[in-house]
C-alpha positions in Angstrom: 3.8 19.4 12.5 4.6 16.1 14.3 3.2 12.7 13.1 3.5 9.2 14.4 4.4 6.5 11.9 5.7 2.9 12.0 9.3 2.6 10.8 9.7 -1.1 10.6 8.0 -3.9 8.7 5.1 -5.4 10.6 2.5 -2.7 11.1 1.4 0.2 13.2 0.2 -0.7 16.6 0.2 0.4 20.3 1.1 -1.5 23.3 -1.7 -2.1 25.9 0.0 0.5 28.2 0.0 3.0 25.3 -3.6 2.4 24.5 -4.5 2.9 28.2 -2.6 6.1 28.4 -4.1 7.4 25.1 -7.6 6.8 26.5 -6.6 8.6 29.7 -5.4 11.6 27.7 -8.0 11.7 24.9 -11.0 10.1 26.5 -11.2 7.9 23.4 -10.7 4.2 23.2 -8.5 2.8 20.4 -10.6 0.4 18.4 -9.0 0.5 14.9 -5.5 1.8 14.4 -6.2 3.0 10.9 -8.8 5.4 12.4 -6.2 7.2 14.6 -5.2 10.7 13.6 -1.4 10.4 13.3 -1.0 14.1 14.1 -3.2 13.8 17.3 -1.4 15.6 20.1 -2.5 12.9 22.6 -1.0 10.1 20.4 2.2 12.1 20.0 2.4 12.7 23.8 1.9 8.9 24.5 4.7 8.0 22.1 7.0 10.7 23.4 6.4 9.7 27.1 6.6 5.9 26.6 9.2 5.7 23.9 9.8 2.0 22.9 7.2 0.9 25.5 4.5 2.5 23.2 5.3 0.0 20.4 2.7 -2.7 19.6 3.8 -6.3 18.9 5.1 -5.6 15.4 5.6 -1.9 15.6 8.6 0.5 15.8 6.9 3.8 16.3 8.6 7.1 15.5 7.7 10.7 15.6 8.6 12.6 12.4 8.2 16.3 11.6 7.0 17.9 8.4 6.4 21.5 7.7 3.3 23.0 9.4 0.3 23.2 7.0 1.8 20.7 4.6 -0.5 18.3 2.7 0.5 14.7 3.4 -0.5 11.1 3.3 1.1 8.0 4.8 2.1 5.2 2.5 3.2 1.8 3.6 4.8 -1.3 2.3 4.4 -4.5 4.5 3.7 -2.3 7.5 6.7 0.0 7.0 5.4 3.5 6.7 6.7 6.7 5.1 5.2 10.1 4.5 4.7 11.9 1.2 4.1 15.6 1.6 3.9 18.9 -0.3 3.2 22.5 0.5 0.6 22.4 -2.3 -2.4 20.1 -2.4 -1.8 16.4 -3.1 -4.2 14.1 -4.8 -3.9 10.4 -4.4 -5.6 8.4 -7.2 -6.7 5.0 -6.1 -7.5 2.2 -8.5 -6.0 3.6 -11.7 -3.1 1.2 -12.1 
């Protein structure tokens, strides 16, 4: 399965051109980046077609592949994102530091 992540410090974001193309393909307007499904075929298509032109102001977007049907979540540190995945269910506990 393909996913779109940000691979540099700063944060995930799309350029205005990428947002426009995403809306054209999906029929949905981008309001909040954190609500985007990172495995959305339309989002992946936009990033593949535009390449670096899809990057928002502080973004360096990349398409990564993980095994189909893997359970995953996206972690980030100062905007730099990485994927944690497993072929068995994952549980992320929040607030138990």
